[in-house]
Steps between C-alpha positions, in 0.01 A plus 500: 500500500315614187128437549454464123735200507301348786162553331635354176621193689155460661327529163724231347427271796126564462479414128797260483637645180717801409314572177157506665639711786634750245159525334328559834757763600484662154877471444719286276620155601859626490405765758362232729819297454716805579301569818521139622874493426546824695301359794711184503819708491380701800411186694803303390270203434302355211129537580354349182578205277414626153430279201303501177201349679487754781660610825518322836618612842839387623546418868630854555210640299249315717659651812504846344134483390361580845725805535415615149128491582561700818712760317239541227216537750700743715581715197133515401407592854763775511372643171145500636590678823733754339242590235217566749269769374389784725169315547669248733686554826646148527508147358412195711629170361305207643569127473180299541467124540269345239251398771493843664377711211134404540371652821832659602712649223204612290325647805811694598555621142142632487541662841826670402366626168202652681680650800846576356472578127845666509670162563600303190460125561692209351382146585712190431344153533710202609548215743679522836843432349450773235391754759786420738743561213332830410515610863867409536597688184282804573276455196192540719432728796207302638388137478176316569623149566504179703797342684656838571850375589672834434778667696663840503328834458151365445184568697275192520129535585252215532193536277287191565502123547424318175312179577558210259247222455467203269209530258361270233257529213316197647385448860736256671703430812868439562692266271870415492532603139263655248615417145354836393679693774645836398805606698490874555842622613397729785848571634780353710303452822209341315735255327636392839156464660354322199786248489452426870122454474492282187740209505406381151736674261383464141533726201192725475317535171614862490692745720401868495658794683195729486179438693285687246643288218430187706139607553455549126652156437278336762185648352595371156647157575378414848707352780617627838759742639603705801396861452455817709155494658449869421526417128260202499243594766250630242547194277434275799186698587383465138559124500770513233769379742484291819729501801656155534402356838754375757800661332734733692480874451818702468578870509758749379548861605476787255741787563569846370876560482630851438841658450543747787736740321234557233166473678599705809512804276145443372254671734208315343645150524433365850150647515409319178650174633301532822186556296574190292561288811182617670289376212604136526315413822170591336568362153640152575229229507459286812614140467209266570 
């Protein structure tokens, strides 16, 4: 499969138009057309419906999109690793859940840069589903994630228990439904527990998949949400947020998942993980 064809396909999908894709790729529109035609011939399927107004994915194109993204990312990763300068001994590709950068991913990145400057780092941010896909396709060697339902040649280590509490911008107790409630999608287990604890099923004012984004939204618009206690403890202490009384607390476990065939060869790896893990018991705030 020609990677140029794949990247051209992805660019057309991104901008929705062959002409604009050509301009962004610095080639002619006829070149883009030739590449898309060649890709469709290789696949034996039409991937785009092309018209004067733009280009849309066919059913086959929609199915191919995920594989095209993986191929493009894998090619970039291969180029990075094969072009390592003599300054670096290895590359560590890390998938990091949005909610695990603050206090986990960033701490580990700082630690690795300080202690192992000969390791080139590549961090990819995503949700659980993104990270599981990256693990399964080998795009990442290590993942900081929740809901670590992985199988095969992966080593899974528990990092810490992430405690989830309901907070509000106004002091209050339990209520069946807050019209200003923000639903923060905190993963599969949280969805199950939340559905069991709150029988009232209404459409929230907004759904957000990142806790840090939800905190920003809360501070601007007000309302309530379930959030990791470690991320709101200071705001509660400052009186900017309040723990909602008489609501259940939940938890989810943070894990570090690593690909054994890669990390076993890194003499520095497990020591750095142990150092990261040892810091959590002192850094996590106590739930009052």
